[in-house]
All heavy atoms as a GROMACS GRO file, in nm:
protein
  579
    1MET      N    1   4.406   2.336  -0.051
    1MET     CA    2   4.279   2.355  -0.120
    1MET      C    3   4.292   2.303  -0.264
    1MET      O    4   4.389   2.328  -0.333
    1MET     CB    5   4.243   2.504  -0.120
    1MET     CG    6   4.111   2.533  -0.183
    1MET     SD    7   4.068   2.707  -0.150
    1MET     CE    8   3.915   2.710  -0.231
    2ALA      N    9   4.190   2.230  -0.309
    2ALA     CA   10   4.192   2.173  -0.443
    2ALA      C   11   4.170   2.281  -0.548
    2ALA      O   12   4.101   2.379  -0.524
    2ALA     CB   13   4.083   2.066  -0.456
    3SER      N   14   4.233   2.260  -0.662
    3SER     CA   15   4.215   2.357  -0.770
    3SER      C   16   4.081   2.336  -0.838
    3SER      O   17   4.019   2.231  -0.826
    3SER     CB   18   4.329   2.344  -0.871
    3SER     OG   19   4.325   2.218  -0.931
    4SER      N   20   4.038   2.434  -0.910
    4SER     CA   21   3.911   2.428  -0.981
    4SER      C   22   3.920   2.330  -1.098
    4SER      O   23   4.021   2.324  -1.167
    4SER     CB   24   3.876   2.568  -1.032
    4SER     OG   25   3.757   2.564  -1.106
    5LEU      N   26   3.815   2.254  -1.117
    5LEU     CA   27   3.807   2.160  -1.228
    5LEU      C   28   3.743   2.230  -1.347
    5LEU      O   29   3.638   2.292  -1.334
    5LEU     CB   30   3.722   2.039  -1.186
    5LEU     CG   31   3.698   1.933  -1.292
    5LEU    CD1   32   3.828   1.864  -1.331
    5LEU    CD2   33   3.598   1.831  -1.240
    6THR      N   34   3.807   2.222  -1.462
    6THR     CA   35   3.751   2.280  -1.584
    6THR      C   36   3.676   2.171  -1.659
    6THR      O   37   3.731   2.065  -1.685
    6THR     CB   38   3.863   2.337  -1.673
    6THR    OG1   39   3.933   2.438  -1.600
    6THR    CG2   40   3.806   2.397  -1.800
    7VAL      N   41   3.549   2.198  -1.689
    7VAL     CA   42   3.463   2.101  -1.756
    7VAL      C   43   3.410   2.164  -1.884
    7VAL      O   44   3.348   2.270  -1.881
    7VAL     CB   45   3.346   2.059  -1.665
    7VAL    CG1   46   3.251   1.965  -1.737
    7VAL    CG2   47   3.398   1.997  -1.536
    8TYR      N   48   3.434   2.096  -1.996
    8TYR     CA   49   3.384   2.141  -2.125
    8TYR      C   50   3.259   2.060  -2.156
    8TYR      O   51   3.260   1.937  -2.147
    8TYR     CB   52   3.490   2.121  -2.234
    8TYR     CG   53   3.612   2.206  -2.210
    8TYR    CD1   54   3.722   2.155  -2.142
    8TYR    CD2   55   3.614   2.339  -2.250
    8TYR    CE1   56   3.833   2.234  -2.116
    8TYR    CE2   57   3.724   2.418  -2.225
    8TYR     CZ   58   3.833   2.366  -2.159
    8TYR     OH   59   3.942   2.446  -2.133
    9TRP      N   60   3.151   2.128  -2.191
    9TRP     CA   61   3.024   2.059  -2.215
    9TRP      C   62   2.962   2.106  -2.346
    9TRP      O   63   2.996   2.213  -2.397
    9TRP     CB   64   2.926   2.082  -2.100
    9TRP     CG   65   2.872   2.221  -2.094
    9TRP    CD1   66   2.931   2.329  -2.034
    9TRP    CD2   67   2.751   2.269  -2.151
    9TRP    NE1   68   2.854   2.441  -2.051
    9TRP    CE2   69   2.742   2.407  -2.123
    9TRP    CE3   70   2.649   2.210  -2.224
    9TRP    CZ2   71   2.634   2.485  -2.165
    9TRP    CZ3   72   2.543   2.287  -2.265
    9TRP    CH2   73   2.537   2.424  -2.234
   10GLN      N   74   2.874   2.024  -2.402
   10GLN     CA   75   2.801   2.063  -2.522
   10GLN      C   76   2.666   1.991  -2.524
   10GLN      O   77   2.650   1.886  -2.464
   10GLN     CB   78   2.880   2.033  -2.648
   10GLN     CG   79   2.909   1.888  -2.672
   10GLN     CD   80   2.999   1.869  -2.793
   10GLN    OE1   81   3.072   1.959  -2.834
   10GLN    NE2   82   2.994   1.752  -2.851
   11GLU      N   83   2.574   2.052  -2.593
   11GLU     CA   84   2.442   1.993  -2.610
   11GLU      C   85   2.451   1.868  -2.697
   11GLU      O   86   2.534   1.861  -2.788
   11GLU     CB   87   2.347   2.094  -2.673
   11GLU     CG   88   2.319   2.213  -2.584
   11GLU     CD   89   2.226   2.315  -2.648
   11GLU    OE1   90   2.195   2.302  -2.769
   11GLU    OE2   91   2.185   2.407  -2.577
   12GLN      N   92   2.365   1.770  -2.670
   12GLN     CA   93   2.359   1.647  -2.747
   12GLN      C   94   2.215   1.621  -2.790
   12GLN      O   95   2.149   1.528  -2.741
   12GLN     CB   96   2.411   1.528  -2.661
   12GLN     CG   97   2.556   1.537  -2.626
   12GLN     CD   98   2.646   1.525  -2.747
   12GLN    OE1   99   2.614   1.459  -2.845
   12GLN    NE2  100   2.762   1.588  -2.739
   13PRO      N  101   2.160   1.704  -2.879
   13PRO     CA  102   2.018   1.693  -2.914
   13PRO      C  103   1.982   1.558  -2.979
   13PRO      O  104   1.866   1.517  -2.972
   13PRO     CB  105   1.995   1.809  -3.011
   13PRO     CG  106   2.131   1.844  -3.063
   13PRO     CD  107   2.228   1.810  -2.953
   14GLU      N  108   2.080   1.490  -3.037
   14GLU     CA  109   2.050   1.361  -3.098
   14GLU      C  110   2.012   1.255  -2.992
   14GLU      O  111   1.952   1.154  -3.025
   14GLU     CB  112   2.167   1.311  -3.183
   14GLU     CG  113   2.294   1.283  -3.107
   14GLU     CD  114   2.383   1.404  -3.082
   14GLU    OE1  115   2.340   1.519  -3.102
   14GLU    OE2  116   2.497   1.383  -3.041
   15PHE      N  117   2.043   1.279  -2.866
   15PHE     CA  118   2.007   1.188  -2.757
   15PHE      C  119   1.868   1.219  -2.704
   15PHE      O  120   1.810   1.139  -2.632
   15PHE     CB  121   2.107   1.197  -2.642
   15PHE     CG  122   2.239   1.132  -2.669
   15PHE    CD1  123   2.297   1.133  -2.795
   15PHE    CD2  124   2.308   1.069  -2.569
   15PHE    CE1  125   2.419   1.073  -2.819
   15PHE    CE2  126   2.430   1.007  -2.592
   15PHE     CZ  127   2.486   1.011  -2.716
   16GLY      N  128   1.818   1.340  -2.733
   16GLY     CA  129   1.688   1.383  -2.684
   16GLY      C  130   1.697   1.522  -2.625
   16GLY      O  131   1.807   1.574  -2.603
   17PRO      N  132   1.583   1.584  -2.599
   17PRO     CA  133   1.582   1.720  -2.545
   17PRO      C  134   1.656   1.729  -2.411
   17PRO      O  135   1.635   1.648  -2.322
   17PRO     CB  136   1.433   1.750  -2.527
   17PRO     CG  137   1.361   1.652  -2.612
   17PRO     CD  138   1.449   1.530  -2.620
   18GLY      N  139   1.744   1.827  -2.404
   18GLY     CA  140   1.813   1.856  -2.278
   18GLY      C  141   1.943   1.780  -2.255
   18GLY      O  142   2.019   1.815  -2.166
   19TRP      N  143   1.970   1.674  -2.331
   19TRP     CA  144   2.091   1.594  -2.308
   19TRP      C  145   2.216   1.676  -2.337
   19TRP      O  146   2.221   1.757  -2.429
   19TRP     CB  147   2.090   1.470  -2.396
   19TRP     CG  148   2.012   1.359  -2.336
   19TRP    CD1  149   1.877   1.341  -2.345
   19TRP    CD2  150   2.062   1.251  -2.259
   19TRP    NE1  151   1.840   1.228  -2.277
   19TRP    CE2  152   1.952   1.170  -2.223
   19TRP    CE3  153   2.188   1.214  -2.215
   19TRP    CZ2  154   1.966   1.055  -2.147
   19TRP    CZ3  155   2.202   1.099  -2.140
   19TRP    CH2  156   2.092   1.021  -2.106
   20VAL      N  157   2.320   1.652  -2.254
   20VAL     CA  158   2.450   1.717  -2.272
   20VAL      C  159   2.560   1.613  -2.251
   20VAL      O  160   2.540   1.510  -2.185
   20VAL     CB  161   2.471   1.834  -2.173
   20VAL    CG1  162   2.369   1.944  -2.196
   20VAL    CG2  163   2.468   1.786  -2.029
   21SER      N  164   2.675   1.641  -2.308
   21SER     CA  165   2.795   1.564  -2.279
   21SER      C  166   2.894   1.658  -2.213
   21SER      O  167   2.890   1.779  -2.234
   21SER     CB  168   2.854   1.501  -2.405
   21SER     OG  169   2.897   1.603  -2.494
   22ALA      N  170   2.983   1.599  -2.134
   22ALA     CA  171   3.083   1.680  -2.064
   22ALA      C  172   3.214   1.604  -2.061
   22ALA      O  173   3.216   1.483  -2.037
   22ALA     CB  174   3.036   1.711  -1.923
   23CYS      N  175   3.322   1.676  -2.085
   23CYS     CA  176   3.456   1.620  -2.073
   23CYS      C  177   3.504   1.650  -1.931
   23CYS      O  178   3.532   1.765  -1.895
   23CYS     CB  179   3.548   1.683  -2.177
   23CYS     SG  180   3.712   1.609  -2.177
   24ILE      N  181   3.510   1.543  -1.848
   24ILE     CA  182   3.546   1.556  -1.707
   24ILE      C  183   3.674   1.477  -1.684
   24ILE      O  184   3.676   1.355  -1.697
   24ILE     CB  185   3.433   1.502  -1.618
   24ILE    CG1  186   3.303   1.576  -1.647
   24ILE    CG2  187   3.472   1.516  -1.470
   24ILE    CD1  188   3.180   1.516  -1.579
   25ARG      N  189   3.781   1.548  -1.655
   25ARG     CA  190   3.912   1.487  -1.633
   25ARG      C  191   3.952   1.395  -1.748
   25ARG      O  192   4.003   1.286  -1.728
   25ARG     CB  193   3.914   1.412  -1.501
   25ARG     CG  194   3.901   1.501  -1.379
   25ARG     CD  195   3.921   1.422  -1.250
   25ARG     NE  196   3.911   1.509  -1.136
   25ARG     CZ  197   3.800   1.522  -1.060
   25ARG    NH1  198   3.693   1.451  -1.087
   25ARG    NH2  199   3.799   1.605  -0.958
   26GLY      N  200   3.922   1.439  -1.870
   26GLY     CA  201   3.963   1.365  -1.990
   26GLY      C  202   3.864   1.259  -2.036
   26GLY      O  203   3.884   1.199  -2.141
   27ASP      N  204   3.759   1.233  -1.959
   27ASP     CA  205   3.658   1.134  -1.998
   27ASP      C  206   3.529   1.204  -2.038
   27ASP      O  207   3.487   1.298  -1.971
   27ASP     CB  208   3.628   1.039  -1.882
   27ASP     CG  209   3.746   0.951  -1.846
   27ASP    OD1  210   3.817   0.908  -1.938
   27ASP    OD2  211   3.766   0.926  -1.727
   28VAL      N  212   3.466   1.157  -2.145
   28VAL     CA  213   3.339   1.214  -2.189
   28VAL      C  214   3.226   1.136  -2.122
   28VAL      O  215   3.222   1.012  -2.129
   28VAL     CB  216   3.325   1.209  -2.341
   28VAL    CG1  217   3.189   1.261  -2.385
   28VAL    CG2  218   3.436   1.291  -2.406
   29GLU      N  219   3.138   1.208  -2.056
   29GLU     CA  220   3.022   1.150  -1.989
   29GLU      C  221   2.896   1.219  -2.041
   29GLU      O  222   2.901   1.334  -2.083
   29GLU     CB  223   3.034   1.165  -1.838
   29GLU     CG  224   3.158   1.096  -1.782
   29GLU     CD  225   3.165   1.101  -1.632
   29GLU    OE1  226   3.060   1.089  -1.565
   29GLU    OE2  227   3.277   1.117  -1.580
   30PHE      N  228   2.783   1.147  -2.036
   30PHE     CA  229   2.657   1.199  -2.087
   30PHE      C  230   2.556   1.212  -1.975
   30PHE      O  231   2.551   1.126  -1.886
   30PHE     CB  232   2.603   1.105  -2.196
   30PHE     CG  233   2.692   1.099  -2.317
   30PHE    CD1  234   2.798   1.010  -2.322
   30PHE    CD2  235   2.674   1.187  -2.424
   30PHE    CE1  236   2.882   1.005  -2.432
   30PHE    CE2  237   2.758   1.184  -2.533
   30PHE     CZ  238   2.862   1.093  -2.538
   31PHE      N  239   2.476   1.320  -1.981
   31PHE     CA  240   2.378   1.350  -1.877
   31PHE      C  241   2.246   1.392  -1.942
   31PHE      O  242   2.247   1.461  -2.044
   31PHE     CB  243   2.429   1.464  -1.788
   31PHE     CG  244   2.559   1.430  -1.720
   31PHE    CD1  245   2.680   1.458  -1.782
   31PHE    CD2  246   2.561   1.368  -1.597
   31PHE    CE1  247   2.801   1.425  -1.722
   31PHE    CE2  248   2.681   1.335  -1.536
   31PHE     CZ  249   2.802   1.364  -1.598
   32PRO      N  250   2.134   1.356  -1.881
   32PRO     CA  251   2.004   1.390  -1.940
   32PRO      C  252   1.966   1.537  -1.926
   32PRO      O  253   1.869   1.582  -1.986
   32PRO     CB  254   1.906   1.300  -1.864
   32PRO     CG  255   1.972   1.272  -1.734
   32PRO     CD  256   2.121   1.271  -1.764
   33SER      N  257   2.045   1.614  -1.848
   33SER     CA  258   2.016   1.757  -1.831
   33SER      C  259   2.138   1.827  -1.769
   33SER      O  260   2.225   1.762  -1.711
   33SER     CB  261   1.895   1.777  -1.740
   33SER     OG  262   1.925   1.732  -1.608
   34MET      N  263   2.139   1.958  -1.780
   34MET     CA  264   2.245   2.037  -1.716
   34MET      C  265   2.238   2.023  -1.564
   34MET      O  266   2.340   2.020  -1.498
   34MET     CB  267   2.234   2.185  -1.756
   34MET     CG  268   2.291   2.217  -1.891
   34MET     SD  269   2.466   2.180  -1.908
   34MET     CE  270   2.540   2.297  -1.795
   35SER      N  271   2.117   2.013  -1.511
   35SER     CA  272   2.106   2.001  -1.366
   35SER      C  273   2.167   1.870  -1.317
   35SER      O  274   2.231   1.865  -1.212
   35SER     CB  275   1.962   2.016  -1.318
   35SER     OG  276   1.880   1.916  -1.374
   36ARG      N  277   2.154   1.763  -1.394
   36ARG     CA  278   2.217   1.635  -1.356
   36ARG      C  279   2.368   1.644  -1.368
   36ARG      O  280   2.440   1.588  -1.286
   36ARG     CB  281   2.163   1.522  -1.443
   36ARG     CG  282   2.019   1.486  -1.415
   36ARG     CD  283   1.997   1.423  -1.278
   36ARG     NE  284   2.066   1.297  -1.262
   36ARG     CZ  285   2.017   1.179  -1.291
   36ARG    NH1  286   1.895   1.169  -1.340
   36ARG    NH2  287   2.088   1.071  -1.273
   37LEU      N  288   2.417   1.715  -1.468
   37LEU     CA  289   2.561   1.737  -1.479
   37LEU      C  290   2.612   1.813  -1.358
   37LEU      O  291   2.709   1.773  -1.294
   37LEU     CB  292   2.595   1.814  -1.607
   37LEU     CG  293   2.737   1.870  -1.620
   37LEU    CD1  294   2.841   1.761  -1.610
   37LEU    CD2  295   2.752   1.951  -1.748
   38ARG      N  296   2.546   1.920  -1.321
   38ARG     CA  297   2.589   1.999  -1.204
   38ARG      C  298   2.582   1.918  -1.076
   38ARG      O  299   2.669   1.928  -0.989
   38ARG     CB  300   2.504   2.125  -1.194
   38ARG     CG  301   2.540   2.224  -1.301
   38ARG     CD  302   2.469   2.355  -1.282
   38ARG     NE  303   2.536   2.450  -1.366
   38ARG     CZ  304   2.480   2.522  -1.459
   38ARG    NH1  305   2.360   2.517  -1.478
   38ARG    NH2  306   2.546   2.604  -1.534
   39GLN      N  307   2.478   1.837  -1.064
   39GLN     CA  308   2.465   1.751  -0.946
   39GLN      C  309   2.583   1.654  -0.939
   39GLN      O  310   2.642   1.635  -0.832
   39GLN     CB  311   2.333   1.675  -0.953
   39GLN     CG  312   2.303   1.588  -0.833
   39GLN     CD  313   2.171   1.517  -0.849
   39GLN    OE1  314   2.135   1.472  -0.959
   39GLN    NE2  315   2.097   1.507  -0.741
   40HIS      N  316   2.618   1.595  -1.049
   40HIS     CA  317   2.732   1.504  -1.056
   40HIS      C  318   2.862   1.576  -1.015
   40HIS      O  319   2.942   1.523  -0.938
   40HIS     CB  320   2.745   1.446  -1.197
   40HIS     CG  321   2.863   1.360  -1.217
   40HIS    ND1  322   2.870   1.230  -1.172
   40HIS    CD2  323   2.983   1.386  -1.277
   40HIS    CE1  324   2.988   1.180  -1.203
   40HIS    NE2  325   3.057   1.272  -1.267
   41LEU      N  326   2.881   1.695  -1.068
   41LEU     CA  327   3.003   1.771  -1.040
   41LEU      C  328   3.013   1.809  -0.893
   41LEU      O  329   3.123   1.813  -0.838
   41LEU     CB  330   3.011   1.894  -1.129
   41LEU     CG  331   3.037   1.865  -1.276
   41LEU    CD1  332   3.022   1.993  -1.358
   41LEU    CD2  333   3.173   1.802  -1.297
   42MET      N  334   2.901   1.835  -0.828
   42MET     CA  335   2.904   1.870  -0.686
   42MET      C  336   2.962   1.755  -0.602
   42MET      O  337   3.024   1.778  -0.500
   42MET     CB  338   2.765   1.908  -0.636
   42MET     CG  339   2.721   2.044  -0.688
   42MET     SD  340   2.563   2.110  -0.626
   42MET     CE  341   2.477   1.973  -0.559
   43PHE      N  342   2.941   1.631  -0.647
   43PHE     CA  343   2.997   1.516  -0.577
   43PHE      C  344   3.141   1.490  -0.615
   43PHE      O  345   3.215   1.430  -0.538
   43PHE     CB  346   2.913   1.390  -0.606
   43PHE     CG  347   2.780   1.391  -0.540
   43PHE    CD1  348   2.666   1.413  -0.615
   43PHE    CD2  349   2.767   1.374  -0.403
   43PHE    CE1  350   2.542   1.416  -0.555
   43PHE    CE2  351   2.643   1.377  -0.342
   43PHE     CZ  352   2.530   1.398  -0.418
   44GLU      N  353   3.182   1.534  -0.732
   44GLU     CA  354   3.317   1.509  -0.782
   44GLU      C  355   3.422   1.607  -0.728
   44GLU      O  356   3.537   1.570  -0.712
   44GLU     CB  357   3.318   1.518  -0.935
   44GLU     CG  358   3.251   1.404  -1.004
   44GLU     CD  359   3.333   1.276  -0.998
   44GLU    OE1  360   3.453   1.280  -1.025
   44GLU    OE2  361   3.272   1.173  -0.966
   45CYS      N  362   3.383   1.731  -0.707
   45CYS     CA  363   3.482   1.832  -0.670
   45CYS      C  364   3.416   1.948  -0.597
   45CYS      O  365   3.295   1.966  -0.601
   45CYS     CB  366   3.555   1.883  -0.793
   45CYS     SG  367   3.446   1.957  -0.915
   46ASP      N  368   3.500   2.025  -0.529
   46ASP     CA  369   3.451   2.140  -0.454
   46ASP      C  370   3.425   2.261  -0.543
   46ASP      O  371   3.338   2.341  -0.515
   46ASP     CB  372   3.552   2.180  -0.346
   46ASP     CG  373   3.565   2.073  -0.239
   46ASP    OD1  374   3.466   2.003  -0.212
   46ASP    OD2  375   3.676   2.059  -0.184
   47ASP      N  376   3.503   2.273  -0.648
   47ASP     CA  377   3.496   2.391  -0.733
   47ASP      C  378   3.513   2.350  -0.878
   47ASP      O  379   3.603   2.271  -0.910
   47ASP     CB  380   3.606   2.490  -0.692
   47ASP     CG  381   3.593   2.624  -0.762
   47ASP    OD1  382   3.483   2.663  -0.799
   47ASP    OD2  383   3.698   2.689  -0.779
   48TYR      N  384   3.426   2.399  -0.964
   48TYR     CA  385   3.438   2.366  -1.106
   48TYR      C  386   3.395   2.487  -1.189
   48TYR      O  387   3.324   2.575  -1.142
   48TYR     CB  388   3.354   2.243  -1.143
   48TYR     CG  389   3.206   2.260  -1.120
   48TYR    CD1  390   3.124   2.312  -1.218
   48TYR    CD2  391   3.150   2.223  -0.998
   48TYR    CE1  392   2.988   2.328  -1.196
   48TYR    CE2  393   3.014   2.238  -0.976
   48TYR     CZ  394   2.934   2.290  -1.076
   48TYR     OH  395   2.799   2.306  -1.053
   49GLU      N  396   3.442   2.485  -1.312
   49GLU     CA  397   3.406   2.591  -1.406
   49GLU      C  398   3.359   2.524  -1.534
   49GLU      O  399   3.426   2.436  -1.587
   49GLU     CB  400   3.526   2.681  -1.432
   49GLU     CG  401   3.491   2.807  -1.506
   49GLU     CD  402   3.606   2.906  -1.507
   49GLU    OE1  403   3.713   2.878  -1.451
   49GLU    OE2  404   3.586   3.013  -1.566
   50LEU      N  405   3.242   2.563  -1.582
   50LEU     CA  406   3.184   2.506  -1.703
   50LEU      C  407   3.212   2.597  -1.823
   50LEU      O  408   3.195   2.718  -1.814
   50LEU     CB  409   3.033   2.491  -1.687
   50LEU     CG  410   2.986   2.386  -1.587
   50LEU    CD1  411   2.836   2.400  -1.564
   50LEU    CD2  412   3.018   2.248  -1.637
   51PHE      N  413   3.252   2.534  -1.934
   51PHE     CA  414   3.271   2.606  -2.060
   51PHE      C  415   3.189   2.534  -2.166
   51PHE      O  416   3.210   2.414  -2.191
   51PHE     CB  417   3.418   2.606  -2.102
   51PHE     CG  418   3.504   2.697  -2.020
   51PHE    CD1  419   3.576   2.647  -1.913
   51PHE    CD2  420   3.516   2.831  -2.052
   51PHE    CE1  421   3.656   2.730  -1.837
   51PHE    CE2  422   3.596   2.914  -1.977
   51PHE     CZ  423   3.666   2.863  -1.869
   52GLU      N  424   3.100   2.605  -2.231
   52GLU     CA  425   3.020   2.545  -2.337
   52GLU      C  426   3.102   2.536  -2.465
   52GLU      O  427   3.168   2.632  -2.506
   52GLU     CB  428   2.894   2.626  -2.363
   52GLU     CG  429   2.805   2.560  -2.468
   52GLU     CD  430   2.676   2.635  -2.495
   52GLU    OE1  431   2.660   2.748  -2.446
   52GLU    OE2  432   2.592   2.578  -2.566
   53VAL      N  433   3.096   2.421  -2.529
   53VAL     CA  434   3.161   2.399  -2.657
   53VAL      C  435   3.055   2.414  -2.765
   53VAL      O  436   2.949   2.351  -2.759
   53VAL     CB  437   3.225   2.258  -2.664
   53VAL    CG1  438   3.289   2.236  -2.800
   53VAL    CG2  439   3.326   2.240  -2.551
   54THR      N  440   3.083   2.499  -2.862
   54THR     CA  441   2.990   2.524  -2.973
   54THR      C  442   3.065   2.506  -3.105
   54THR      O  443   3.189   2.502  -3.106
   54THR     CB  444   2.935   2.668  -2.966
   54THR    OG1  445   3.043   2.759  -2.991
   54THR    CG2  446   2.870   2.698  -2.831
   55PRO      N  447   2.993   2.499  -3.215
   55PRO     CA  448   3.062   2.494  -3.345
   55PRO      C  449   3.153   2.615  -3.367
   55PRO      O  450   3.255   2.605  -3.434
   55PRO     CB  451   2.948   2.491  -3.447
   55PRO     CG  452   2.834   2.427  -3.372
   55PRO     CD  453   2.847   2.479  -3.230
   56ASP      N  454   3.117   2.728  -3.307
   56ASP     CA  455   3.195   2.850  -3.325
   56ASP      C  456   3.326   2.852  -3.246
   56ASP      O  457   3.422   2.917  -3.286
   56ASP     CB  458   3.113   2.973  -3.286
   56ASP     CG  459   2.998   2.998  -3.381
   56ASP    OD1  460   3.005   2.955  -3.498
   56ASP    OD2  461   2.898   3.057  -3.337
   57ASN      N  462   3.333   2.781  -3.131
   57ASN     CA  463   3.454   2.789  -3.050
   57ASN      C  464   3.530   2.656  -3.041
   57ASN      O  465   3.637   2.650  -2.983
   57ASN     CB  466   3.424   2.842  -2.910
   57ASN     CG  467   3.344   2.746  -2.823
   57ASN    OD1  468   3.314   2.633  -2.861
   57ASN    ND2  469   3.307   2.793  -2.706
   58TRP      N  470   3.476   2.549  -3.101
   58TRP     CA  471   3.539   2.418  -3.089
   58TRP      C  472   3.685   2.420  -3.137
   58TRP      O  473   3.774   2.372  -3.067
   58TRP     CB  474   3.459   2.312  -3.167
   58TRP     CG  475   3.520   2.177  -3.154
   58TRP    CD1  476   3.493   2.087  -3.056
   58TRP    CD2  477   3.621   2.118  -3.237
   58TRP    NE1  478   3.571   1.975  -3.073
   58TRP    CE2  479   3.650   1.991  -3.184
   58TRP    CE3  480   3.690   2.160  -3.350
   58TRP    CZ2  481   3.745   1.907  -3.241
   58TRP    CZ3  482   3.784   2.076  -3.406
   58TRP    CH2  483   3.810   1.951  -3.352
   59GLN      N  484   3.709   2.470  -3.256
   59GLN     CA  485   3.845   2.467  -3.312
   59GLN      C  486   3.943   2.545  -3.224
   59GLN      O  487   4.055   2.499  -3.199
   59GLN     CB  488   3.847   2.522  -3.455
   59GLN     CG  489   3.980   2.502  -3.524
   59GLN     CD  490   4.012   2.355  -3.549
   59GLN    OE1  491   3.932   2.284  -3.608
   59GLN    NE2  492   4.129   2.310  -3.505
   60GLU      N  493   3.901   2.659  -3.176
   60GLU     CA  494   3.988   2.740  -3.090
   60GLU      C  495   4.021   2.665  -2.960
   60GLU      O  496   4.137   2.662  -2.917
   60GLU     CB  497   3.919   2.873  -3.057
   60GLU     CG  498   4.000   2.964  -2.968
   60GLU     CD  499   3.928   3.093  -2.935
   60GLU    OE1  500   3.826   3.124  -2.997
   60GLU    OE2  501   3.976   3.162  -2.845
   61LEU      N  502   3.922   2.603  -2.899
   61LEU     CA  503   3.946   2.525  -2.777
   61LEU      C  504   4.036   2.404  -2.805
   61LEU      O  505   4.127   2.375  -2.729
   61LEU     CB  506   3.813   2.479  -2.717
   61LEU     CG  507   3.725   2.589  -2.657
   61LEU    CD1  508   3.586   2.535  -2.626
   61LEU    CD2  509   3.790   2.647  -2.532
   62TYR      N  510   4.011   2.337  -2.917
   62TYR     CA  511   4.092   2.222  -2.956
   62TYR      C  512   4.238   2.263  -2.976
   62TYR      O  513   4.331   2.198  -2.923
   62TYR     CB  514   4.036   2.158  -3.083
   62TYR     CG  515   4.116   2.041  -3.131
   62TYR    CD1  516   4.095   1.914  -3.078
   62TYR    CD2  517   4.215   2.058  -3.228
   62TYR    CE1  518   4.171   1.806  -3.121
   62TYR    CE2  519   4.290   1.950  -3.272
   62TYR     CZ  520   4.268   1.825  -3.219
   62TYR     OH  521   4.344   1.719  -3.261
   63ASP      N  522   4.260   2.370  -3.050
   63ASP     CA  523   4.394   2.419  -3.076
   63ASP      C  524   4.466   2.459  -2.947
   63ASP      O  525   4.589   2.447  -2.938
   63ASP     CB  526   4.391   2.538  -3.172
   63ASP     CG  527   4.351   2.499  -3.313
   63ASP    OD1  528   4.349   2.378  -3.345
   63ASP    OD2  529   4.316   2.590  -3.391
   64ALA      N  530   4.390   2.506  -2.848
   64ALA     CA  531   4.448   2.545  -2.719
   64ALA      C  532   4.475   2.426  -2.628
   64ALA      O  533   4.529   2.443  -2.519
   64ALA     CB  534   4.356   2.645  -2.650
   65GLY      N  535   4.436   2.305  -2.672
   65GLY     CA  536   4.462   2.186  -2.593
   65GLY      C  537   4.356   2.151  -2.491
   65GLY      O  538   4.379   2.070  -2.402
   66ALA      N  539   4.238   2.208  -2.507
   66ALA     CA  540   4.132   2.187  -2.407
   66ALA      C  541   4.088   2.042  -2.394
   66ALA      O  542   4.043   2.000  -2.288
   66ALA     CB  543   4.012   2.274  -2.441
   67PHE      N  544   4.104   1.962  -2.499
   67PHE     CA  545   4.051   1.827  -2.498
   67PHE      C  546   4.158   1.719  -2.485
   67PHE      O  547   4.130   1.602  -2.500
   67PHE     CB  548   3.967   1.803  -2.624
   67PHE     CG  549   3.867   1.913  -2.649
   67PHE    CD1  550   3.872   1.986  -2.766
   67PHE    CD2  551   3.770   1.945  -2.556
   67PHE    CE1  552   3.780   2.088  -2.790
   67PHE    CE2  553   3.680   2.047  -2.577
   67PHE     CZ  554   3.685   2.118  -2.695
   68ARG      N  555   4.280   1.759  -2.453
   68ARG     CA  556   4.387   1.661  -2.435
   68ARG      C  557   4.368   1.587  -2.303
   68ARG      O  558   4.331   1.645  -2.203
   68ARG     CB  559   4.523   1.731  -2.433
   68ARG     CG  560   4.564   1.780  -2.567
   68ARG     CD  561   4.711   1.819  -2.570
   68ARG     NE  562   4.737   1.888  -2.694
   68ARG     CZ  563   4.763   2.018  -2.704
   68ARG    NH1  564   4.770   2.093  -2.597
   68ARG    NH2  565   4.783   2.073  -2.820
   69HIS      N  566   4.394   1.460  -2.308
   69HIS     CA  567   4.384   1.379  -2.186
   69HIS      C  568   4.512   1.394  -2.103
   69HIS      O  569   4.619   1.402  -2.157
   69HIS     CB  570   4.366   1.231  -2.220
   69HIS     CG  571   4.240   1.206  -2.296
   69HIS    ND1  572   4.115   1.240  -2.250
   69HIS    CD2  573   4.219   1.146  -2.416
   69HIS    CE1  574   4.024   1.204  -2.336
   69HIS    NE2  575   4.084   1.147  -2.440
   70GLY      N  576   4.491   1.397  -1.972
   70GLY     CA  577   4.606   1.400  -1.883
   70GLY      C  578   4.663   1.529  -1.859
   70GLY      O  579   4.681   1.629  -1.867
   0.00000   0.00000   0.00000
């Protein structure tokens, strides 16, 4: 059984209402909505967990290695 994929996402209001970016397996991808992100993830893996990145938690996630590639 495949392990759960951890996906870090954040809002991207500068792209327009509803846009989000997500770090998926070390690559940053952009989606016009959360529903499109979830739809994409359903095709990518069987199980995933979403974590929202905010100004309040970014540094803590970064320090923990959340955004390292590989």
